[in-house]
N, C-alpha and C positions, 0 to 999 in steps of 0.2 A: 276631255276624257282619254286616260291614256290605254285604250282598246283599240282595234281597228274594227270596221264594220264586220269582217268574217268572224273574228273573236267575238263580238257582241252576240252576232246570231246564233254562233254555236252555244254560248253560255244559255241563251234563252231557247234553244231546243233541247239541250239537256235537261233544264228545269222543267220543260213542259213533258218531257217523257218521265220524268220522275214524280211530278206535282200536277200535271194536265196543263191543257192548253190555256186555261184562264188563270194560271200561276203569274203574278206580277213579279218581276225581275229588276232590280236596281242595282247599280254599281254605287258603291258609297266608300269613303275613306280616301286615302291618298292617292289612289288611281283617278279620281275625278279631278284632281289638280294638274293641269297640263304643265306647269312650271316645276313640279316634284319629279325626283327620280326615283326608280326602283319602287319596293314596295310590294306587299301581296295584294290578291285580288279580293276584295270584301264585297260579297254578294247578299242582298238582302231579297229572301223570296216570300210572298206575301200570298195566302190563299184564302178563300171565302170558307171553306167548309173545315171541320175538323180532320186533323191528321193522325193516322195511327203509326206507332214507331217513329217520332220526328227525330230523334238522334240517329237511330240508323239511316233514315233516309237522307237526312242533311249530310252525314258524312259520306254516304253513296254518292251524292250529287258533286261534295267537296272532291272525292276520289276522281270521279269521271273528268271533272273540270281540270284538275290538277295533270292528268294524263294528256288531255286535250291541248293544253296550254304549255306543253313540254316540260312539266316540273315545277312551274311556278305555283308557289302556294297560294291556296285559297281558301277564305273562311266563308261559310254559310251561316246566315242568321235566319231563322224561319219564324213567320208569323202566321198563326191561324187562331180560330176561335177558341179551341180547346187549349191553347198555349198563354201562359203569363205574357203580360205586355211589360216589358223592361225600358229603361231609359234607351238603351241601344237601338229599339224598335222606332221609337220619337226620332233619335239623330238620323237613322238611315231613311225614314220617310221624309223627313224635312231637307235633308241634304243630298240623298241619293239621286242618281241620275238614270231614269228608265232606260230600259234596254229594248 
């Protein structure tokens, strides 16, 4: 995983502030490959209760994470009971690394 412990903890903390302490956060995509270089940070955040204004809240988390990571691009994929389950959700669940 190409995030250090401090970065991983910070991302978990930001997700908890936005979605609650029970939010499960996973890193997926190219940042899980230690041999790769560069790339954005792909976060999968899963919550067990419905989310209001999911697009706004995902964007807010992404913006805060971008600032905290010094401008590195961050994409957030959100899963909640009131949101459609898409193939990207399955990929993130199966290949993601829990932070």
